C-alpha positions in Angstrom: -43.7 16.4 -47.6 -44.0 18.0 -44.2 -42.2 16.2 -41.3 -43.1 16.0 -37.7 -41.0 15.9 -34.6 -41.1 12.5 -33.0 -38.7 13.2 -30.1 -36.6 15.9 -28.5 -33.6 15.4 -26.3 -31.4 17.5 -24.0 -28.3 17.0 -21.9 -28.0 18.4 -18.4 -24.9 19.8 -16.7 -24.3 19.5 -13.0 -22.0 21.6 -10.8 -22.5 22.0 -7.1 -19.2 23.4 -5.9 -17.7 26.0 -8.2 -14.0 26.8 -8.8 -14.0 29.2 -5.8 -15.4 26.7 -3.4 -18.9 28.2 -3.3 -21.6 25.7 -2.9 -25.1 25.6 -4.4 -27.1 24.9 -1.2 -30.1 23.6 -3.2 -28.1 20.9 -4.8 -25.6 20.1 -2.0 -25.8 16.4 -1.0 -26.5 15.8 2.7 -23.3 13.9 3.6 -22.1 13.3 7.1 -19.0 15.0 8.4 -17.0 11.7 8.3 -17.8 11.1 4.7 -16.8 14.6 3.6 -13.5 14.4 5.5 -12.8 10.9 4.0 -13.5 12.3 0.5 -10.8 15.0 1.0 -8.4 12.4 2.5 -8.9 10.1 -0.5 -8.1 12.9 -2.9 -5.1 14.0 -1.0 -3.7 10.5 -0.6 -4.1 10.0 -4.4 -2.4 13.4 -5.2 0.6 12.7 -2.9 1.0 9.1 -4.1 1.1 10.3 -7.7 3.7 12.9 -6.8 5.9 10.3 -5.2 5.5 7.8 -8.0 6.5 10.5 -10.5 9.7 11.1 -8.5 10.4 7.4 -8.3 9.9 7.1 -12.1 12.4 9.9 -12.7 14.8 8.1 -10.5 14.4 4.9 -12.4 12.8 3.0 -9.5 9.5 2.3 -11.4 8.7 2.1 -15.1 6.5 4.2 -17.3 3.7 5.8 -15.3 0.3 7.4 -16.1 -0.4 10.1 -13.6 -3.8 11.3 -12.4 -3.0 14.7 -11.0 -6.1 16.9 -11.4 -8.5 14.0 -11.8 -8.9 12.9 -8.2 -12.5 13.9 -7.9 -13.8 12.2 -11.0 -12.8 8.7 -9.8 -12.4 9.2 -6.0 -15.8 10.8 -5.3 -17.5 8.5 -7.7 -16.1 5.4 -5.9 -17.3 6.8 -2.6 -20.8 6.7 -3.9 -20.6 2.9 -4.3 -22.3 0.3 -2.1 -20.3 -2.7 -0.7 -21.8 -5.1 -3.3 -20.9 -2.9 -6.3 -18.1 -3.6 -8.8 -15.3 -1.1 -9.8 -14.0 -1.5 -13.3 -11.3 1.0 -14.2 -8.7 1.9 -16.7 -5.4 3.2 -15.5 -6.1 6.8 -14.3 -8.3 6.1 -11.3 -5.8 6.0 -8.5 -8.1 8.0 -6.2 -11.0 5.6 -6.9 -8.9 2.6 -6.2 -7.7 4.2 -2.9 -11.3 4.8 -2.0 -12.0 1.1 -2.6 -9.3 0.3 -0.1 -6.3 -0.5 -2.3 -3.0 -0.1 -0.4 -0.4 2.4 -1.7 2.3 -0.1 -2.4 0.0 -1.8 -5.1 0.6 0.8 -7.9 4.3 0.8 -7.0 4.4 -2.9 -7.7 2.4 -2.5 -10.9 4.6 0.2 -12.3 7.7 -1.6 -11.0 6.8 -4.6 -13.2 5.1 -6.8 -10.7 1.7 -8.1 -11.7 1.0 -8.8 -8.0 0.1 -5.2 -7.7 -3.0 -5.9 -9.7 -4.2 -8.5 -7.2 -6.4 -7.4 -4.4 -7.5 -10.5 -2.6 -9.4 -8.5 0.1 -11.2 -6.3 -2.5 -12.6 -8.9 -4.9 -14.9 -6.5 -6.7 -12.0 -4.2 -7.6 -10.8 -5.3 -11.1 -7.2 -5.0 -12.3 -6.0 -2.1 -14.3 -7.0 -2.1 -18.0 -4.4 -0.4 -20.3 -5.9 -1.3 -23.7 -8.4 1.5 -24.4 -12.0 0.6 -23.9 -11.2 -3.1 -23.4 -12.7 -3.1 -19.8 -16.1 -1.7 -20.8 -17.6 -4.9 -22.4 -16.3 -6.7 -19.3 -18.1 -4.2 -17.1 -21.4 -4.8 -19.0 -20.9 -8.6 -18.8 -20.4 -8.5 -15.0 -23.4 -6.3 -14.6 -25.6 -8.6 -16.7 -24.4 -11.6 -14.9 -25.2 -9.9 -11.6 -28.7 -9.2 -12.9 -29.2 -12.8 -14.0 -28.2 -14.0 -10.6 -30.6 -11.7 -8.9 -27.9 -9.7 -7.1 -28.6 -6.2 -6.0 -25.3 -4.8 -7.2 -24.2 -2.3 -9.9 -21.0 -1.9 -11.9 -19.2 1.4 -12.0 -17.0 1.6 -15.1 -14.4 4.3 -16.0 -12.7 5.3 -19.2 -11.2 8.4 -20.7 -12.4 10.4 -23.7 -10.1 8.6 -26.0 -11.6 5.2 -25.1 -15.0 6.6 -25.9 -13.9 6.7 -29.5 -13.2 2.9 -29.5 -15.6 0.4 -31.0 -15.6 -1.7 -27.8 -17.0 1.3 -25.9 -19.9 1.8 -28.3 -20.7 -1.9 -28.5 -20.7 -2.2 -24.7 -23.1 0.7 -24.2 -25.5 -0.7 -26.8 -25.5 -4.1 -25.0 -26.0 -2.4 -21.6 -29.0 -0.5 -22.9 -30.6 -3.5 -24.7 -30.0 -5.8 -21.7 -30.9 -3.0 -19.2 -27.8 -4.0 -17.2 -27.1 -2.3 -13.9 -24.1 -0.3 -15.3 -22.9 3.2 -14.7 -20.3 4.6 -17.2 -18.1 7.5 -16.1 -16.1 9.0 -19.0 -13.3 11.1 -17.5 -13.1 13.7 -20.3 -9.7 15.3 -19.7 -9.8 16.8 -23.2 -6.7 15.0 -24.5 -6.2 11.4 -25.8 -2.5 11.6 -25.4 -1.7 14.4 -27.9 -5.1 14.3 -29.7 -7.5 17.0 -28.6 -11.2 16.2 -28.2 -12.0 18.4 -31.2 -10.2 15.9 -33.4 -11.9 12.9 -31.8 -15.5 13.8 -32.3 -17.8 16.5 -33.7 -20.6 16.2 -31.2 -20.9 18.9 -28.5 -20.6 16.4 -25.6 -19.7 12.8 -25.0 -22.7 12.6 -22.7 -25.2 13.0 -25.6 -24.1 9.6 -27.0 -26.2 8.1 -24.2 -29.2 9.5 -26.0 -28.5 7.3 -29.0 -28.3 4.2 -26.8 -31.5 5.0 -25.0 -30.0 5.6 -21.5 -30.0 8.6 -19.1 -27.0 10.8 -19.6 -25.5 14.0 -18.1 -22.4 16.0 -18.0 -20.9 17.0 -14.6 -18.1 19.2 -13.5 -15.5 16.4 -12.9 -13.4 18.6 -10.6 -16.4 19.0 -8.3 -16.4 16.1 -5.9 -19.9 16.9 -4.7 -21.4 16.9 -8.2 -19.5 13.7 -9.1 -20.7 12.0 -5.9 -24.3 13.0 -6.4 -24.6 12.1 -10.0 -22.9 8.7 -9.5 -24.9 7.9 -6.4 -28.2 8.5 -8.1 -27.1 6.5 -11.2 -26.0 3.5 -9.0 -29.2 3.6 -7.0 -31.1 3.6 -10.3 -29.1 0.7 -11.6 -29.7 -1.4 -8.5 -33.5 -0.8 -8.8 -33.4 -2.5 -12.2 -33.8 0.8 -14.2 -30.8 0.2 -16.4 -27.5 2.0 -17.3 -26.5 5.7 -17.1 -23.7 7.6 -18.9 -21.9 10.3 -17.0 -19.4 12.6 -18.7 -17.1 14.1 -16.1 -15.3 17.2 -17.4 -11.8 17.3 -15.9 -8.2 17.9 -16.9 -5.0 16.0 -16.9 -2.7 18.5 -15.2 0.5 16.6 -16.2 1.6 14.3 -18.9 -0.4 11.4 -20.4 2.4 9.1 -19.2 6.0 9.7 -18.3 6.9 8.8 -21.9 5.1 11.9 -23.1 5.8 15.7 -23.2 2.6 17.7 -23.0 4.4 20.9 -23.9 4.7 19.7 -27.4 0.9 19.7 -28.1 -0.8 22.0 -25.5 -0.2 25.4 -24.2 1.0 26.4 -20.7 -1.8 28.9 -20.6 -4.4 26.1 -21.0 -2.9 24.1 -18.1 -2.6 27.2 -15.9 -6.3 28.0 -16.5 -7.3 24.5 -15.4 -5.1 24.8 -12.2 -7.7 27.3 -11.0 -10.3 24.5 -11.1 -8.2 22.1 -9.0 -10.7 19.6 -7.3 -8.7 19.4 -4.1 -8.3 23.2 -3.6 -12.0 23.9 -4.0 -13.0 21.0 -1.7 -10.6 22.2 0.9 -12.2 25.7 0.8 -15.6 24.0 1.1 -14.5 22.1 4.2 -13.0 25.2 5.8 -16.3 27.1 5.2 -18.1 24.3 7.1 -15.6 24.6 9.9 -14.4 21.1 9.3 -10.8 21.9 8.3 -7.9 24.0 9.3 -4.2 24.4 8.9 -3.5 22.1 11.9 -5.5 19.3 10.5 -3.9 19.8 7.1 -0.4 19.4 8.6 -1.5 16.3 10.4 -2.9 14.8 7.3 0.2 15.6 5.3 2.4 13.8 7.9 0.1 10.8 8.0 0.2 10.5 4.2 3.9 10.9 4.1 4.4 8.1 6.6 2.0 5.9 4.7 3.8 6.4 1.4 7.2 6.0 3.0 6.0 2.6 4.4 4.7 1.7 0.9 8.0 2.5 -0.7 9.8 0.4 1.8 7.5 -2.5 1.1 7.9 -2.2 -2.6 11.7 -2.0 -2.5 11.9 -5.1 -0.3 9.3 -7.0 -2.3 10.3 -10.6 -3.0 7.0 -12.5 -2.9 6.7 -13.2 -6.6 7.0 -16.3 -8.8 9.1 -16.1 -11.9 6.8 -18.6 -13.7 3.6 -16.9 -12.7 2.6 -16.0 -16.3 1.9 -19.7 -16.8 -0.8 -19.6 -14.1 -4.5 -19.4 -14.9 -4.0 -19.6 -18.7 -6.6 -22.4 -18.9 -9.1 -24.0 -16.4 -7.5 -27.4 -16.9 -3.9 -28.5 -17.3 -2.4 -28.3 -20.8 0.5 -30.5 -21.6 2.3 -28.0 -23.9 2.2 -25.3 -21.2 3.5 -27.8 -18.6 6.5 -28.5 -20.8 7.1 -24.8 -21.5 6.9 -24.0 -17.7 9.4 -26.7 -17.0 11.8 -25.4 -19.7 11.4 -21.9 -18.5 12.1 -22.8 -14.8 15.2 -24.7 -15.9 16.8 -21.4 -17.1 15.0 -18.8 -15.0 17.1 -17.0 -12.4 
């Protein structure tokens, strides 16, 4: 029996700023000078913070650490596309995005030093804590978005995860709910090609992660995740669309984890130096710096000033962290239930009797 085509689909790819810092004028977003400079500052602060944290971990001053070197554009530029009323729901490799949201540099030091206080941002209530369990935050993001919609709020939720999390059931279930409920959600998958030591080719057989959005009936596209301008433009348009009540969007940001998955991992055991070297040529910070220089917005003097400013900021954060004493030993007992539970009261009392 002859068949007929009932639908055709395609996936678009967006790049505005190439590896050499050359910009596509027809696609270039019209951002003010201040915004462009802040975008570069966010990425640089994230890079230098990661570098310092890695040194601190090697010195035994913080615990196991996931680093974001090479992925600063995919979360930092995306966060800068948000409006004040939007929500940020991340995983654990969005240090640039969290910095863009206003998180202070001592916070990740506290987190990786074992202090849950690092996850608490009282002044940034729409920045959620880190989520380490893969994909676990994505249903939460959809729930927040749907609740905002029910309350009549004009807000959207920007959710992040890696390519590994896109293989989790939670991720697929969340995208289906988001589509059915038409929730104001934007999903950014940071495809850095490796789920710890598992390459993308062993995770999925589809050509892109973005095309999964087709199955869930939502707009989808793939962007150069090391191109801050492309990430910003794609995210801004998706967030605007979400706030208008037009539903969710899936963005696959192609990027690369330049270093290890975490400090408990040795990437040399599963990927080649040649691969990493090739991706270094696509560094998001290098190309954005060239772009700013071409617009006469940046020079060596400003670079040196920024480096000194960041160094002082990180030095102050380290000092804060190493003198941190504002924690409660029995804090894990807080917020377990909305009302008091007798057994927990007894356990807390017993714990405090022996805690030092």
